[in-house]
C-alpha positions in Angstrom: 0.0 0.0 0.0 1.1 3.5 -0.6 -0.1 6.9 0.7 -2.4 9.3 -1.1 0.5 11.3 -2.5 1.2 8.5 -5.0 0.4 9.6 -8.6 -2.8 8.2 -10.1 -2.5 5.2 -12.3 -3.3 5.7 -16.0 -6.7 4.0 -15.9 -10.1 5.2 -16.9 -11.8 6.9 -14.0 -14.9 4.9 -13.0 -16.6 7.9 -11.4 -16.6 11.7 -11.9 -17.2 14.3 -9.3 -19.1 17.5 -10.2 -17.6 20.8 -9.2 -20.2 21.0 -6.4 -19.3 17.6 -5.1 -15.5 18.2 -5.2 -15.9 21.6 -3.4 -18.0 19.9 -0.6 -15.5 17.1 -0.2 -12.6 19.6 -0.1 -14.5 21.4 2.7 -15.1 18.2 4.6 -11.4 17.1 4.3 -10.3 20.6 5.5 -12.6 20.2 8.5 -11.0 16.9 9.4 -7.7 18.7 10.2 -5.8 15.5 9.5 -2.0 15.5 9.5 -1.8 13.2 6.4 -3.4 13.9 3.0 -6.8 12.2 2.8 -8.6 10.9 -0.3 -12.3 10.3 -0.7 -12.8 6.6 -1.0 -15.9 5.5 -2.9 -16.8 1.9 -2.6 -19.6 -0.4 -3.4 -20.5 -2.9 -0.6 -23.0 -5.8 -0.5 -26.1 -4.8 1.5 -29.2 -2.6 1.4 -32.6 -3.7 0.3 -31.5 -3.9 -3.4 -28.2 -5.8 -3.1 -25.5 -3.1 -3.1 -24.9 0.2 -1.3 -22.4 3.0 -1.7 -19.8 3.6 1.0 -18.1 7.0 1.2 -15.3 7.7 3.6 -11.9 9.4 3.9 -8.8 7.2 3.6 -5.1 7.9 3.9 -3.9 4.7 2.3 -4.1 3.7 -1.4 -3.8 0.0 -2.5 -1.8 -0.9 -5.5 -4.9 -1.9 -7.5 -7.0 1.2 -6.5 -8.0 3.6 -9.3 -7.1 7.1 -8.2 -8.2 10.4 -9.8 -8.2 14.0 -8.8 -11.1 16.5 -9.1 -10.4 20.1 -8.3 -7.5 19.0 -6.1 -9.6 16.3 -4.3 -8.1 12.8 -4.6 -10.7 10.1 -5.1 -9.8 6.4 -4.7 -11.9 3.4 -5.9 -11.0 -0.2 -5.3 -10.9 -2.5 -8.4 -14.1 -4.4 -7.6 -16.1 -1.2 -7.0 -14.7 0.4 -10.1 -16.4 -2.2 -12.3 -19.8 -1.3 -10.7 -19.2 2.5 -10.8 -18.0 2.8 -14.4 -19.6 5.9 -16.0 -21.0 7.2 -12.7 -21.2 10.8 -11.5 -21.3 12.0 -8.0 -23.0 15.4 -7.3 -23.7 17.4 -4.2 -26.9 19.4 -3.6 -27.7 21.6 -0.7 -31.4 22.2 -1.1 -34.4 21.7 1.1 -35.2 18.4 -0.7 -32.5 15.7 -1.1 -29.5 17.6 0.4 -26.3 15.6 0.3 -24.2 13.5 -2.1 -26.0 11.7 -4.9 -24.5 9.1 -7.3 -26.0 8.7 -10.8 -24.9 5.2 -11.8 -25.8 4.0 -15.3 -25.1 0.4 -14.2 -27.9 0.4 -11.6 -30.8 -1.5 -13.0 -33.0 -1.0 -9.9 -32.8 1.3 -6.9 -34.7 1.0 -3.7 -37.4 3.5 -2.5 -35.0 5.0 0.1 -32.4 5.6 -2.7 -29.5 4.1 -0.6 -29.1 0.9 -2.4 -29.1 -0.5 -6.0 -28.8 -3.7 -8.0 
C-alpha cells in the first residue's frame, strides 16, 4: 500500500465528481484537520434492500490496485471491484431543502430502492 500522494494510475476513472461535489468534499477534508493527506474513498458494498450500497469515507492509504483520480484537487480512490460497478457514474452534491447531500448517478444500476440508498 502507498499513501495518497502516489500519482494516479493511468486507468479510466470509474466515477466523476461534479464541481459542487468536489468543493464539498474539499470542505469536509479541511474540517477533518488530518495531518496526512486524505482521499475520498468511494466503494460499493453488499447490502441494502437492493443488493449493493455506496460507502463514502476518507482514507489515507491507497492500495496498488486502486483507481485514483483528482477532481479540483480532491483525490478520489476506488477499489478495483467497486470500479467495475461504478463505471460511467457521476457524484454530485446538492444543498437544497429536498435531497440535500451527495447523490451518485450510476448508469449500471438496474434497480434502486425506495429510500435511494441501495441498488442492483
